[in-house]
Structure formats: C-alpha cells, structure tokens
Wavefront OBJ file of the C-alpha trace (Angstrom):
o trace
v 0.000 0.000 0.000
v 1.315 3.443 -0.867
v 0.228 7.047 -0.411
v -1.421 7.216 -3.864
v -3.696 4.257 -3.127
v -4.679 5.812 0.208
v -5.608 9.087 -1.527
v -7.715 7.191 -4.074
v -9.482 5.239 -1.306
v -10.185 8.435 0.602
v -11.631 10.091 -2.516
v -13.877 7.097 -3.234
v -15.012 6.993 0.398
v -15.936 10.716 0.319
v -17.873 10.232 -2.937
v -19.813 7.306 -1.460
v -20.634 9.307 1.686
v -21.859 12.228 -0.415
v -24.053 9.981 -2.575
v -25.524 8.335 0.518
v -26.354 11.688 2.075
v -28.012 12.876 -1.140
v -30.060 9.711 -1.648
v -30.991 9.301 2.026
v -34.679 10.003 2.651
v -35.040 13.436 4.185
v -38.451 12.862 5.715
v -37.158 13.421 9.250
v -35.493 16.697 8.277
v -38.655 18.459 7.110
v -39.717 21.192 9.479
v -42.649 22.595 7.518
v -45.492 21.324 5.370
v -47.213 23.258 2.595
v -50.871 24.081 3.377
v -50.325 23.049 7.009
v -47.664 25.465 8.277
v -47.455 27.815 5.282
v -49.500 28.583 2.173
v -48.723 30.173 -1.174
v -50.316 33.576 -1.605
v -50.075 33.289 -5.409
v -50.010 30.271 -7.701
v -47.432 31.802 -10.041
v -43.843 32.234 -8.879
v -42.374 35.681 -8.226
v -39.242 34.506 -10.026
v -38.433 31.451 -12.088
v -35.209 30.501 -13.792
v -32.530 27.829 -14.166
v -34.008 25.208 -11.858
v -35.260 27.634 -9.203
v -38.628 29.146 -8.436
v -39.468 31.654 -5.722
v -43.009 31.854 -4.347
v -44.571 34.348 -1.978
v -45.947 32.474 1.037
v -47.415 33.284 4.424
v -47.578 31.629 7.813
v -50.860 29.860 8.584
v -50.915 29.430 12.369
v -48.254 31.770 13.648
v -46.978 35.288 13.381
v -43.551 35.561 11.903
v -41.403 37.541 9.526
v -42.303 37.817 5.823
v -41.255 34.602 4.060
v -40.691 33.114 0.627
v -40.540 29.556 -0.647
v -37.482 28.653 -2.712
v -38.007 25.558 -4.861
v -34.832 24.015 -6.293
v -34.995 21.304 -8.951
v -32.246 19.130 -10.336
v -29.574 16.638 -9.430
v -27.704 18.981 -7.084
v -30.768 20.363 -5.285
v -29.977 18.679 -1.946
v -26.401 19.877 -1.999
v -27.387 23.451 -2.825
v -30.052 23.415 -0.120
v -27.491 22.291 2.453
v -25.356 25.342 1.593
v -28.324 27.643 2.216
v -28.944 25.983 5.579
v -25.263 26.168 6.596
v -24.935 29.836 5.618
v -28.198 30.771 7.314
v -26.546 31.615 10.629
v -24.556 34.511 9.115
v -26.183 37.878 9.945
v -25.669 39.273 6.419
v -27.219 36.317 4.586
v -30.929 35.637 4.135
v -32.155 33.326 6.899
v -33.327 29.828 5.978
v -35.950 28.511 8.403
v -35.925 24.919 7.125
v -37.067 22.412 4.556
v -40.631 22.137 3.317
v -41.986 18.717 2.384
v -42.363 18.295 -1.401
v -42.194 15.790 -4.239
v -39.001 13.767 -4.902
v -36.500 15.425 -7.224
v -37.075 18.863 -5.727
v -36.134 20.650 -2.549
v -38.179 23.480 -1.060
v -36.699 25.867 1.480
v -38.540 28.363 3.626
v -36.552 31.605 3.767
v -37.015 35.107 5.066
v -38.150 37.588 2.455
v -35.682 40.283 1.439
v -38.120 43.220 1.373
v -35.879 45.467 -0.719
v -35.255 42.947 -3.506
v -31.915 41.443 -4.362
v -28.521 43.078 -4.030
v -28.262 43.883 -7.747
v -31.446 45.977 -7.507
v -30.028 47.956 -4.588
v -26.739 48.600 -6.344
l 1 2 3 4 5 6 7 8 9 10 11 12 13 14 15 16 17 18 19 20 21 22 23 24 25 26 27 28 29 30 31 32 33 34 35 36 37 38 39 40 41 42 43 44 45 46 47 48 49 50 51 52 53 54 55 56 57 58 59 60 61 62 63 64 65 66 67 68 69 70 71 72 73 74 75 76 77 78 79 80 81 82 83 84 85 86 87 88 89 90 91 92 93 94 95 96 97 98 99 100 101 102 103 104 105 106 107 108 109 110 111 112 113 114 115 116 117 118 119 120 121 122 123
C-alpha cells in the first residue's frame, strides 16, 4: 500500500458518503409542510429561472417575519439546499428557516423575504 492508493481510497469513500447523504430520505429533516404550516399567496412564482422558483408564502398558524418559498430542482438540489442551511446563521445572509416537504427530485426551502429585492437591484 502506498500514499497514492490511500488518496484514491479516501476520494472514493468521500464520494460514497456524499451519494448516501443525497439519496438518504429526508423525511425526518422536514420542518414545515405546505398548506399546514405555510400557504402560497399566489399560484405563479415571483421569479423562475434555471431550476429555481421563488413563491410568496405566508404563515398559517403563527406570526412571523415575511417569508418566501425557494423551490430548487435538479440533481444537485440537496447539496445546494445544504449550503443555504449552513450559511443561514450569518447575519448578512438571508435566513433559511428549514425544509418544506415536497415531491421527490425537488427541494423546497422556507426563507425570510428580502423586502428590498436582491442586491443587484439595490446597487
């Protein structure tokens, strides 16, 4: 055994772990359910493009900050969603409240609404 074979084994192990985490059922990770905790205020998205849709939503049974629903489609949806969740604790980044239960192949995130639009609009 040499250092090159160890590096290859480590790389394969990391790839397998990543695939397992992506394919693992996320049922236990859902914090919100559409039409139970939140509801869409419009049927059409506020924004739609390149595998993402943003919907205006509102809380059903609680008072809270203005929120939006970010729907991400595609093979890397779980990975992208995990970045949003990890970055959520930073004070200068839009807060992600959690996952919303949806159909397989998509990920829906509940996020705070940026009331002044996106950064490019402000600049």
